[in-house]
RODO-2510 file (C-alpha; in nm, 4 decimals, decimal comma):
residues 552
     n   res          X          Y          Z
     1     m     0,0000     0,0000     0,0000
     2     s     0,1512     0,3307    -0,1069
     3     k     0,2026     0,6076     0,1420
     4     k    -0,0048     0,9219     0,1305
     5     p     0,1950     1,1842    -0,0654
     6     k     0,3390     1,4640     0,1409
     7     t     0,2148     1,8174     0,0940
     8     a     0,4833     2,0171    -0,0823
     9     k     0,6202     2,3093     0,1166
    10     p     0,5585     2,6423    -0,0566
    11     k     0,8630     2,7968    -0,2121
    12     k     0,9967     3,0995    -0,0241
    13     t     1,0114     3,4113    -0,2408
    14     i     1,1015     3,7759    -0,2033
    15     y     0,7327     3,8410    -0,1296
    16     d     0,7489     3,6291     0,1842
    17     r     1,0072     3,8524     0,3530
    18     h     0,9292     4,1620     0,5597
    19     l     0,5699     4,1773     0,4308
    20     d     0,3838     4,0388     0,7297
    21     r     0,0325     4,1056     0,8478
    22     n    -0,0128     4,3873     1,0963
    23     p    -0,3097     4,5959     1,2218
    24     a    -0,2461     4,8546     0,9523
    25     n    -0,2865     4,6126     0,6611
    26     y    -0,5092     4,3358     0,7981
    27     q    -0,8389     4,3456     0,9871
    28     p    -1,0888     4,0606     1,0240
    29     l    -1,3895     4,0866     0,7948
    30     t    -1,7154     4,1592     0,9786
    31     p    -2,0487     4,3145     0,8770
    32     l    -2,0406     4,5219     1,1974
    33     a    -1,8006     4,7618     1,0271
    34     y    -2,0682     4,8465     0,7699
    35     l    -2,2877     5,0118     1,0333
    36     d    -1,9939     5,2079     1,1736
    37     r    -1,9226     5,3482     0,8258
    38     a    -2,2878     5,4271     0,7494
    39     a    -2,3317     5,6137     1,0790
    40     r    -2,0152     5,8163     1,0272
    41     t    -2,0843     5,8941     0,6600
    42     f    -2,4624     5,9417     0,6604
    43     p    -2,5554     6,0071     1,0244
    44     e    -2,8853     6,1823     0,9403
    45     q    -2,9954     5,9320     0,6735
    46     t    -3,3115     5,7435     0,7731
    47     a    -3,2082     5,3941     0,8733
    48     v    -3,5338     5,2542     1,0139
    49     i    -3,9031     5,3167     0,9534
    50     h    -4,1600     5,1420     1,1726
    51     g    -4,5118     5,2808     1,2002
    52     d    -4,4668     5,6448     1,3036
    53     l    -4,1041     5,5837     1,4072
    54     r    -3,8164     5,7304     1,2052
    55     r    -3,4638     5,6555     1,3215
    56     s    -3,1388     5,7852     1,1693
    57     y    -2,8162     5,5923     1,1233
    58     a    -2,6612     5,7897     1,4081
    59     d    -2,9483     5,6807     1,6337
    60     l    -2,9377     5,3197     1,5145
    61     y    -2,5638     5,2970     1,5805
    62     a    -2,6017     5,4507     1,9270
    63     r    -2,8796     5,2037     2,0174
    64     c    -2,6772     4,9052     1,8957
    65     r    -2,3844     5,0204     2,1077
    66     r    -2,6170     5,0643     2,4058
    67     l    -2,7361     4,7059     2,3580
    68     a    -2,3786     4,5784     2,3371
    69     s    -2,2823     4,7764     2,6468
    70     a    -2,5804     4,6536     2,8493
    71     l    -2,5174     4,2924     2,7485
    72     a    -2,1480     4,3235     2,8340
    73     e    -2,2423     4,4589     3,1781
    74     r    -2,4381     4,1384     3,2323
    75     g    -2,1254     3,9378     3,1519
    76     i    -2,2199     3,8449     2,7947
    77     g    -1,9120     3,7989     2,5789
    78     r    -1,7400     3,5883     2,3178
    79     g    -1,9162     3,2614     2,2459
    80     d    -2,2254     3,3312     2,4571
    81     t    -2,5654     3,2850     2,2930
    82     v    -2,8345     3,5525     2,2887
    83     a    -3,1662     3,4240     2,1526
    84     a    -3,4255     3,6515     1,9937
    85     l    -3,7920     3,5630     1,9427
    86     l    -3,8935     3,8756     1,7563
    87     a    -4,1013     4,0023     1,4662
    88     n    -3,9564     4,2201     1,1893
    89     t    -3,9108     4,5195     1,4173
    90     p    -3,6292     4,7700     1,4856
    91     e    -3,5209     4,5633     1,7875
    92     m    -3,4405     4,2689     1,5594
    93     i    -3,2164     4,4893     1,3445
    94     e    -3,0402     4,6145     1,6569
    95     c    -2,9810     4,2583     1,7762
    96     h    -2,7956     4,1805     1,4532
    97     y    -2,5354     4,4413     1,5497
    98     g    -2,5497     4,4832     1,9258
    99     v    -2,5198     4,1132     2,0095
   100     p    -2,2089     4,0364     1,7986
   101     m    -2,0517     4,3660     1,9090
   102     t    -1,9952     4,1866     2,2413
   103     g    -1,8456     3,8820     2,0699
   104     a    -2,1656     3,6894     2,1459
   105     v    -2,3688     3,4850     1,8980
   106     l    -2,7207     3,5816     1,7870
   107     n    -2,9749     3,2981     1,7661
   108     t    -3,2842     3,4254     1,5836
   109     l    -3,5730     3,1903     1,6606
   110     n    -3,8459     3,0998     1,4147
   111     t    -4,1619     3,2607     1,5519
   112     r    -4,3728     2,9911     1,3838
   113     l    -4,2239     2,7071     1,5881
   114     d    -4,4074     2,5447     1,8757
   115     a    -4,2908     2,5655     2,2375
   116     a    -4,1179     2,2264     2,2340
   117     a    -3,9031     2,3190     1,9334
   118     i    -3,8132     2,6596     2,0775
   119     g    -3,7277     2,4975     2,4094
   120     f    -3,4963     2,2563     2,2268
   121     c    -3,3199     2,5453     2,0518
   122     l    -3,2738     2,7366     2,3770
   123     d    -3,1204     2,4310     2,5436
   124     h    -2,9049     2,3222     2,2495
   125     g    -2,7705     2,6734     2,1928
   126     e    -2,7259     2,7243     2,5697
   127     a    -2,9015     3,0609     2,5522
   128     q    -2,8035     3,2991     2,8303
   129     v    -3,0357     3,5794     2,7222
   130     l    -3,3756     3,5658     2,5511
   131     i    -3,5221     3,8794     2,3953
   132     v    -3,8909     3,8186     2,3251
   133     d    -4,1706     4,0166     2,1626
   134     r    -4,4955     4,0381     2,3586
   135     e    -4,6817     3,8720     2,0685
   136     f    -4,4913     3,5484     2,1298
   137     s    -4,4922     3,5563     2,5112
   138     k    -4,7311     3,2619     2,5501
   139     t    -4,5139     3,0331     2,3362
   140     a    -4,1969     3,1665     2,4994
   141     r    -4,3309     3,1022     2,8494
   142     a    -4,4229     2,7429     2,7576
   143     a    -4,0806     2,6941     2,5953
   144     l    -3,9013     2,8211     2,9051
   145     e    -4,1016     2,5794     3,1203
   146     k    -3,9793     2,2923     2,9017
   147     a    -3,6197     2,4142     2,8708
   148     k    -3,3368     2,3303     3,1098
   149     v    -3,1623     2,6639     3,0617
   150     t    -3,2834     2,9726     3,2457
   151     p    -3,1899     3,2695     3,0275
   152     f    -3,2285     3,6292     3,1379
   153     v    -3,5507     3,7373     2,9642
   154     i    -3,5968     4,0830     2,8135
   155     d    -3,9402     4,1938     2,6880
   156     v    -4,0048     4,3905     2,3700
   157     d    -4,3340     4,5803     2,3840
   158     d    -4,3747     4,7058     2,0289
   159     p    -4,6300     4,9916     2,0154
   160     v    -4,7295     4,8840     1,6643
   161     f    -4,8539     4,5496     1,8018
   162     s    -5,2097     4,5799     1,9309
   163     g    -5,2844     4,2146     2,0044
   164     d    -5,2753     4,0084     2,3203
   165     g    -4,9590     3,9157     2,5047
   166     e    -4,7920     3,9739     2,8369
   167     r    -4,4495     4,0643     2,9603
   168     i    -4,2709     3,7589     3,0948
   169     g    -3,9200     3,8942     3,1480
   170     k    -3,7331     4,0720     3,4209
   171     l    -3,6738     4,3888     3,2239
   172     d    -3,8218     4,5882     2,9374
   173     y    -3,6002     4,6244     2,6276
   174     e    -3,6021     5,0050     2,6373
   175     a    -3,5079     5,0053     3,0050
   176     f    -3,2306     4,7579     2,9313
   177     l    -3,0959     4,9825     2,6533
   178     a    -3,1131     5,2869     2,8804
   179     s    -2,8587     5,1186     3,1061
   180     g    -2,6097     5,0939     2,8191
   181     d    -2,3529     5,3420     2,6882
   182     p    -2,4287     5,4943     2,3424
   183     d    -2,0536     5,5522     2,2982
   184     h    -1,9612     5,1972     2,3991
   185     d    -1,6190     5,1076     2,2567
   186     w    -1,7147     4,7717     2,1062
   187     a    -1,4469     4,5418     1,9730
   188     m    -1,4000     4,3861     1,6316
   189     p    -1,3939     4,0059     1,6386
   190     g    -1,0542     3,8667     1,7265
   191     d    -1,0869     3,6341     1,4287
   192     e    -1,3191     3,6629     1,1297
   193     w    -1,3855     3,2903     1,1787
   194     d    -1,5573     3,3714     1,5092
   195     a    -1,9254     3,2770     1,5199
   196     i    -2,1697     3,5625     1,4577
   197     s    -2,5029     3,3805     1,4476
   198     l    -2,6789     3,0488     1,5051
   199     n    -2,9702     2,9395     1,2870
   200     y    -3,1703     2,6216     1,3350
   201     t    -3,2848     2,4171     1,0390
   202     s    -3,4734     2,0883     1,0248
   203     g    -3,3008     1,7816     0,8867
   204     t    -3,4609     1,4657     0,7488
   205     t    -3,5248     1,3376     1,1001
   206     g    -3,7029     1,6559     1,1999
   207     t    -3,4436     1,7251     1,4710
   208     p    -3,3235     2,0856     1,4340
   209     k    -2,9567     2,1333     1,3499
   210     g    -2,7758     2,4474     1,4608
   211     v    -2,6061     2,6135     1,1645
   212     v    -2,3175     2,8369     1,2689
   213     y    -2,2246     3,1459     1,0627
   214     h    -1,8963     3,3347     1,0963
   215     h    -1,8209     3,7065     1,0604
   216     r    -1,6321     3,6554     0,7330
   217     g    -1,9201     3,4765     0,5640
   218     a    -2,1773     3,7295     0,6837
   219     a    -1,9637     4,0172     0,5572
   220     l    -1,9131     3,8556     0,2170
   221     l    -2,2714     3,7411     0,1615
   222     s    -2,3859     4,0941     0,2472
   223     l    -2,1608     4,2304    -0,0259
   224     g    -2,2904     3,9609    -0,2585
   225     n    -2,6442     4,0827    -0,1965
   226     v    -2,5500     4,4372    -0,2962
   227     i    -2,4046     4,3137    -0,6245
   228     t    -2,6742     4,0565    -0,7039
   229     a    -2,9696     4,2785    -0,6145
   230     a    -2,8048     4,5869    -0,7699
   231     l    -2,8728     4,7839    -0,4519
   232     p    -2,8207     5,1585    -0,5068
   233     q    -2,7012     5,3944    -0,2369
   234     h    -2,9900     5,4693     0,0032
   235     a    -3,1959     5,1752    -0,1237
   236     v    -3,5280     5,1301     0,0577
   237     y    -3,5927     4,7717     0,1650
   238     l    -3,9307     4,6392     0,2803
   239     w    -3,9093     4,3601     0,5385
   240     t    -4,1464     4,0959     0,3997
   241     l    -3,8872     3,8219     0,4583
   242     p    -3,8627     3,7060     0,8220
   243     m    -3,5389     3,8284     0,9784
   244     f    -3,5258     3,5018     1,1730
   245     h    -3,4826     3,3123     0,8455
   246     c    -3,1087     3,2849     0,7663
   247     n    -3,0680     3,6224     0,9394
   248     g    -3,2994     3,7692     0,6779
   249     w    -3,0619     3,6455     0,4043
   250     c    -2,8044     3,8779     0,5689
   251     f    -2,9970     4,1900     0,4616
   252     p    -2,9906     4,3412     0,8153
   253     w    -2,6179     4,3814     0,7514
   254     t    -2,6439     4,4411     0,3753
   255     l    -2,8463     4,7632     0,4056
   256     s    -2,5708     4,9353     0,6034
   257     i    -2,3307     4,8991     0,3090
   258     v    -2,5465     5,1348     0,1028
   259     a    -2,6852     5,3306     0,3997
   260     g    -3,0266     5,2018     0,3006
   261     t    -3,3578     5,2284     0,4818
   262     h    -3,5183     4,9345     0,6636
   263     v    -3,8978     4,9525     0,6382
   264     c    -4,0204     4,7181     0,9103
   265     l    -4,3394     4,5186     0,8717
   266     r    -4,4852     4,2973     1,1434
   267     q    -4,7288     4,1148     0,9172
   268     v    -4,7246     4,0411     0,5462
   269     r    -5,0618     4,1851     0,4470
   270     a    -5,1464     4,3390     0,1106
   271     p    -5,2747     4,6794     0,2334
   272     a    -4,9671     4,7356     0,4518
   273     m    -4,7305     4,6239     0,1770
   274     y    -4,8825     4,8459    -0,0926
   275     a    -4,8938     5,1410     0,1460
   276     a    -4,5259     5,0941     0,2328
   277     l    -4,4231     5,0453    -0,1301
   278     v    -4,5825     5,3739    -0,2305
   279     d    -4,5425     5,5896     0,0806
   280     h    -4,1757     5,5080     0,1446
   281     g    -4,0540     5,4610    -0,2121
   282     v    -3,9494     5,1005    -0,1564
   283     t    -3,6928     4,9798    -0,4096
   284     h    -3,6432     4,6176    -0,2971
   285     l    -3,8155     4,3387    -0,1089
   286     s    -3,7654     3,9640    -0,0694
   287     g    -3,9808     3,6644     0,0016
   288     a    -4,1258     3,3284    -0,0871
   289     p    -4,3952     3,2859    -0,3563
   290     i    -4,6633     3,3461    -0,0916
   291     v    -4,5622     3,7140    -0,0778
   292     m    -4,6106     3,7481    -0,4532
   293     s    -4,9501     3,5766    -0,4285
   294     t    -5,0539     3,8122    -0,1494
   295     l    -4,9656     4,1145    -0,3607
   296     l    -5,1254     3,9871    -0,6803
   297     n    -5,4435     3,8462    -0,5277
   298     a    -5,5276     4,1533    -0,3228
   299     p    -5,8639     4,3172    -0,4007
   300     d    -5,8379     4,6117    -0,6402
   301     g    -5,9287     4,8468    -0,3578
   302     q    -5,6113     4,7476    -0,1692
   303     k    -5,3720     4,7761    -0,4634
   304     k    -5,1842     5,0927    -0,5489
   305     p    -4,9897     5,1815    -0,8656
   306     l    -4,6173     5,1737    -0,7935
   307     p    -4,4215     5,4980    -0,8439
   308     h    -4,1290     5,3067    -0,9943
   309     r    -4,0191     4,9541    -1,0777
   310     v    -3,9592     4,7493    -0,7609
   311     h    -3,7107     4,4626    -0,7394
   312     f    -3,8512     4,1437    -0,5860
   313     l    -3,6058     3,8707    -0,4800
   314     t    -3,7620     3,5270    -0,4416
   315     a    -3,6284     3,1876    -0,3416
   316     a    -3,7798     2,8423    -0,2807
   317     a    -3,9931     2,7017    -0,5638
   318     p    -3,9478     2,8828    -0,8990
   319     p    -4,2464     3,1078    -0,9724
   320     p    -4,4771     3,0012    -1,2600
   321     e    -4,4615     3,2074    -1,5783
   322     a    -4,8153     3,3369    -1,5203
   323     v    -4,7077     3,4757    -1,1813
   324     l    -4,3955     3,6336    -1,3309
   325     a    -4,6027     3,7975    -1,6050
   326     a    -4,8525     3,9289    -1,3494
   327     m    -4,5719     4,0632    -1,1293
   328     a    -4,4142     4,2418    -1,4259
   329     e    -4,7496     4,3971    -1,5159
   330     a    -4,7903     4,5112    -1,1536
   331     g    -4,4525     4,6879    -1,1640
   332     f    -4,2174     4,4290    -1,0113
   333     e    -3,8962     4,2856    -1,1497
   334     v    -3,8463     3,9334    -1,0112
   335     t    -3,5075     3,7678    -0,9548
   336     h    -3,4976     3,3967    -0,8723
   337     l    -3,2427     3,2962    -0,6040
   338     y    -3,1398     2,9681    -0,4434
   339     g    -2,9534     2,8668    -0,1322
   340     l    -2,9864     2,6994     0,2033
   341     t    -2,9558     2,7962     0,5669
   342     e    -2,6074     2,6433     0,5460
   343     t    -2,5070     2,8982     0,2787
   344     y    -2,6244     3,2110     0,4667
   345     g    -2,9414     3,2082     0,2561
   346     p    -2,9257     3,2622    -0,1217
   347     a    -2,5814     3,2148    -0,2724
   348     v    -2,7013     3,1289    -0,6235
   349     v    -2,8867     3,3504    -0,8694
   350     n    -3,0688     3,3004    -1,1955
   351     a    -2,8607     3,5724    -1,3587
   352     w    -3,0832     3,6921    -1,6412
   353     h    -2,9542     3,7558    -1,9932
   354     a    -3,1097     4,0478    -2,1795
   355     d    -3,1573     3,8456    -2,4986
   356     w    -3,3761     3,5965    -2,3081
   357     d    -3,6466     3,8641    -2,3057
   358     d    -3,7007     3,7918    -2,6753
   359     l    -3,7783     3,4226    -2,6159
   360     s    -4,1275     3,2802    -2,6211
   361     s    -4,3255     3,2740    -2,2976
   362     e    -4,2648     2,8994    -2,2669
   363     e    -3,8892     2,9358    -2,3179
   364     r    -3,8658     3,2231    -2,0687
   365     a    -4,0436     3,0042    -1,8134
   366     r    -3,7887     2,7278    -1,8712
   367     k    -3,5048     2,9726    -1,8156
   368     k    -3,6652     3,1175    -1,5020
   369     a    -3,7195     2,7703    -1,3527
   370     r    -3,3447     2,7190    -1,3228
   371     q    -3,1710     2,8026    -0,9967
   372     g    -2,8742     2,9499    -1,1826
   373     v    -2,5108     3,0302    -1,1118
   374     r    -2,3066     3,1215    -0,8054
   375     y    -2,3005     3,4603    -0,6347
   376     p    -1,9767     3,6530    -0,7004
   377     v    -1,8744     3,5787    -0,3383
   378     l    -1,9212     3,2014    -0,3690
   379     e    -1,6075     3,0258    -0,4932
   380     a    -1,7645     2,7153    -0,6497
   381     f    -2,1081     2,5677    -0,7267
   382     d    -2,1472     2,2411    -0,9125
   383     v    -2,3455     1,9233    -0,9724
   384     r    -2,1333     1,6216    -0,8748
   385     d    -2,1510     1,2477    -0,8346
   386     p    -2,1972     1,2032    -0,4569
   387     e    -1,9943     0,8794    -0,4616
   388     t    -1,6964     0,9664    -0,6852
   389     m    -1,7182     1,3471    -0,6400
   390     a    -1,6650     1,3814    -1,0157
   391     s    -1,8168     1,6879    -1,1786
   392     l    -2,1055     1,5713    -1,3959
   393     p    -2,1513     1,6684    -1,7615
   394     a    -2,3389     1,9875    -1,8444
   395     d    -2,5995     1,8115    -2,0546
   396     g    -2,9158     1,9108    -1,8711
   397     e    -2,9931     1,5428    -1,8094
   398     t    -2,7364     1,3784    -1,5811
   399     i    -2,8654     1,4090    -1,2242
   400     g    -2,6246     1,4528    -0,9352
   401     e    -2,5984     1,6268    -0,6008
   402     v    -2,5804     2,0059    -0,5885
   403     m    -2,2664     2,1131    -0,3987
   404     f    -2,1132     2,4373    -0,2727
   405     q    -1,7602     2,5438    -0,1858
   406     g    -1,6487     2,8767    -0,0471
   407     n    -1,6471     3,1419     0,2203
   408     v    -2,0262     3,1722     0,2423
   409     v    -2,0698     2,8137     0,3564
   410     m    -2,1400     2,7596     0,7274
   411     r    -1,8729     2,6693     0,9808
   412     g    -2,0701     2,3551     1,0589
   413     y    -2,3473     2,2221     1,2812
   414     l    -2,3249     2,3138     1,6482
   415     k    -2,2403     2,0150     1,8718
   416     n    -2,2966     1,7762     1,5803
   417     p    -1,9574     1,6712     1,4392
   418     k    -2,1073     1,3656     1,2693
   419     a    -2,3510     1,5771     1,0672
   420     s    -2,0802     1,8354     0,9876
   421     k    -1,8425     1,5652     0,8654
   422     a    -2,1113     1,4157     0,6420
   423     a    -2,2071     1,7559     0,5023
   424     f    -1,8440     1,8415     0,4139
   425     k    -1,7363     1,4972     0,2928
   426     g    -1,5070     1,5303    -0,0078
   427     g    -1,4273     1,8957     0,0547
   428     w    -1,7632     2,0273    -0,0673
   429     f    -2,0840     2,1162     0,1145
   430     r    -2,3390     1,8573     0,0087
   431     s    -2,6790     2,0262    -0,0148
   432     g    -2,8792     1,7048    -0,0356
   433     d    -3,0566     1,8557    -0,3353
   434     l    -3,0474     1,6771    -0,6683
   435     g    -3,0110     1,8671    -0,9934
   436     v    -2,8718     1,8898    -1,3444
   437     k    -2,6252     2,1268    -1,5076
   438     h    -2,7236     2,2806    -1,8391
   439     p    -2,4769     2,3448    -2,1236
   440     d    -2,4504     2,7131    -2,0262
   441     g    -2,3508     2,6152    -1,6709
   442     y    -2,6836     2,7050    -1,5074
   443     v    -2,7995     2,4523    -1,2496
   444     q    -3,1596     2,3348    -1,2107
   445     l    -3,2956     2,1399    -0,9151
   446     k    -3,4827     1,8188    -0,9907
   447     d    -3,5598     1,6771    -0,6487
   448     r    -3,4799     1,7073    -0,2792
   449     s    -3,3049     1,4008    -0,1529
   450     k    -3,3743     1,5085     0,2043
   451     d    -3,7500     1,5132     0,1346
   452     i    -3,7733     1,8611     0,2762
   453     i    -4,0863     2,0497     0,1758
   454     i    -4,0504     2,4268     0,1308
   455     s    -4,3793     2,5975     0,2115
   456     g    -4,3968     2,9748     0,2294
   457     g    -4,0175     2,9833     0,2460
   458     e    -4,0076     2,7579     0,5543
   459     n    -3,8617     2,4071     0,5641
   460     i    -4,0895     2,1203     0,6665
   461     s    -3,9432     1,7782     0,7345
   462     s    -4,1693     1,5144     0,5778
   463     i    -4,0350     1,2604     0,8249
   464     e    -4,1344     1,4765     1,1211
   465     v    -4,4937     1,4959     0,9933
   466     e    -4,4936     1,1229     0,9129
   467     d    -4,3806     1,0442     1,2662
   468     v    -4,6813     1,2280     1,4101
   469     l    -4,9189     1,0468     1,1750
   470     f    -4,7652     0,7090     1,2618
   471     k    -4,8490     0,7694     1,6269
   472     h    -5,2220     0,7751     1,5589
   473     p    -5,3678     0,4392     1,6728
   474     a    -5,5547     0,3861     1,3437
   475     v    -5,2551     0,4490     1,1143
   476     s    -5,0429     0,1644     0,9805
   477     a    -4,8142     0,3637     0,7465
   478     a    -4,7800     0,7206     0,6250
   479     a    -4,5808     0,9138     0,3694
   480     v    -4,5729     1,2900     0,3236
   481     v    -4,4682     1,4621     0,0015
   482     a    -4,4749     1,8104    -0,1447
   483     k    -4,7521     1,9253    -0,3725
   484     p    -4,6897     2,2341    -0,5877
   485     d    -4,8977     2,5270    -0,4671
   486     e    -4,9334     2,8601    -0,6442
   487     k    -4,9683     3,0490    -0,3166
   488     w    -4,7202     2,8725    -0,0861
   489     g    -4,4775     2,7239    -0,3402
   490     e    -4,5285     2,3784    -0,1904
   491     t    -4,7660     2,2285     0,0662
   492     p    -4,7468     1,8926     0,2471
   493     v    -4,9823     1,6144     0,1373
   494     a    -5,0168     1,2973     0,3460
   495     f    -5,0786     0,9473     0,2093
   496     v    -5,2010     0,7104     0,4794
   497     e    -5,2538     0,3350     0,5117
   498     l    -5,4920     0,2397     0,7907
   499     k    -5,4626    -0,0615     1,0164
   500     e    -5,7106    -0,3382     0,9598
   501     g    -6,0314    -0,2218     1,1213
   502     g    -5,8865     0,1251     1,1796
   503     e    -6,1151     0,4188     1,1212
   504     v    -6,0232     0,7865     1,1065
   505     s    -6,1193     1,0737     0,8787
   506     a    -5,8892     1,3192     0,7050
   507     d    -6,0163     1,6023     0,9261
   508     e    -5,9513     1,3970     1,2399
   509     l    -5,5935     1,3230     1,1305
   510     i    -5,5266     1,6901     1,0561
   511     a    -5,6660     1,7796     1,3991
   512     w    -5,4365     1,5127     1,5505
   513     c    -5,1387     1,6786     1,3803
   514     r    -5,2514     2,0262     1,4876
   515     e    -5,2101     1,9245     1,8510
   516     r    -4,8520     1,8101     1,7892
   517     l    -4,7078     2,0289     1,5156
   518     a    -4,6651     2,3949     1,4290
   519     a    -4,9527     2,5131     1,2091
   520     y    -4,7451     2,5570     0,8934
   521     k    -4,6363     2,1910     0,9060
   522     l    -4,9895     2,0491     0,8919
   523     p    -5,0775     1,8361     0,5873
   524     k    -5,3203     2,0312     0,3734
   525     q    -5,4670     1,7105     0,2316
   526     v    -5,4875     1,3462     0,3426
   527     m    -5,5369     1,0574     0,0980
   528     f    -5,6057     0,7006     0,2074
   529     g    -5,4917     0,3779     0,0437
   530     e    -5,2048     0,1329     0,0125
   531     l    -4,8680     0,3036    -0,0290
   532     p    -4,6624     0,2077    -0,3373
   533     k    -4,3438     0,0299    -0,2281
   534     t    -4,0291    -0,1174    -0,3768
   535     s    -3,9438    -0,4863    -0,3456
   536     t    -3,7510    -0,4050    -0,0285
   537     g    -4,0485    -0,2293     0,1266
   538     k    -3,9388     0,1329     0,0742
   539     v    -4,2141     0,3786    -0,0106
   540     q    -4,1889     0,5094    -0,3670
   541     k    -4,2281     0,8783    -0,2976
   542     f    -4,1833     0,9749    -0,6601
   543     v    -4,5082     0,7905    -0,7369
   544     l    -4,6826     0,9770    -0,4569
   545     r    -4,5506     1,3116    -0,5795
   546     e    -4,7013     1,2460    -0,9210
   547     r    -5,0274     1,1433    -0,7585
   548     a    -5,0307     1,4572    -0,5450
   549     r    -4,9776     1,6729    -0,8540
   550     s    -5,2560     1,5041    -1,0514
   551     e    -5,5210     1,4793    -0,7780
   552     t    -5,6986     1,7732    -0,6212
***
């Protein structure tokens, strides 16, 4: 057996002498520096709009420093976790800066999760502080009762929120900020590889995995957003994408690069969106297909003509041509993106060629359905054989696994070395998605090997839903697949085999799931019958997907 070849030592050259790194020529990359620059350069520029609130970049920077100072006074520092269960409000933007300014790690929690899942995240991330909006206090209280950790709880009482909810913490957010120093001398990260945020994503087992981002990746993906979205200086961005989702695709940091304006929005409702688009001169917004459907399907009385063309960035399932045509007619220019939580959100774009505008409607739809090519800040994106790691031919037919390589790929999964090793096997991040590569190099997804359903931009583990169905006493077997949905992109459909003599209705099974799952994970349809299986007993989900598409 031959020995493993030694790595050749790099040849020493004249450029390796007396040209070392020092503070003058090397600083760790971090998106925190973007806010410092924006506040110094455009201190009076409007940074945040929320209801009647207007806040300048000077004010935003001072509040972020107050938050960092107050957290540091409580002993929060490098490697500590601060969890945030917040809506798209100014406080969430401030957390994206103030928390990492202490060296701590921000864990933005999905507000749609149930108490058990939030409790798991708090425990797994070892949260020492929880900042929670009054709207989610009931779920937060139940999560804290289930959790082993006892974080210091800070309440956010947003005046825009008029619904029910109570304060459950020891201190109000504004009072906590008042204890901090607006001139706090925060520190850059000691290493750009330091963790900046923690995001939980569901795997095939339904157990959340903690995806760890570093300062370098967040800084680079933010720059990639500016380039890909063609953000002008003082862009106006409407928050229709949850900031808890992949840190809002890094846009909380991105906007500071161009000293742009954050227009906060608690709920994605057509009247509020159209009012914001017109009243604030919104230039960009992001979201899943559901946001487009909400805009397009609004009653005529709620719609308003847009003062200029608005850029809409969408991910998840590719929008149908009819939706794209309707969006264009309504004044929106849609860009199709692709990525995963593990890649800081979108890191791939369907970069549009001007001459494609001259194609037929059918051909344009085919082009738009492709996920595309890598962001400028992603080093490599390919379709490869998962066994040999060979790059597959660009023939539009050979299916392989979609893989990423570069600085905007996560550090790994928190406290899960086995999963991290599997994800990085062969020196590439394995997405688990299956796709083809077209002759022009554009990649198109064909299936999701992890059986993850993307509904409204949120991941749903089919296995998690199946596990709940299996637990019903009348159910013998269950399989859950995605069904294309014009509004949500995809919705879960359940196929169920009943035990001999077992009796249960579709409505009863959905009610059973409602007691055990977050609302967005519920199957929208239940079909009964024998499940198609291979000779080894494995369920043929591709057959079920076709059945789900053909049956209403």
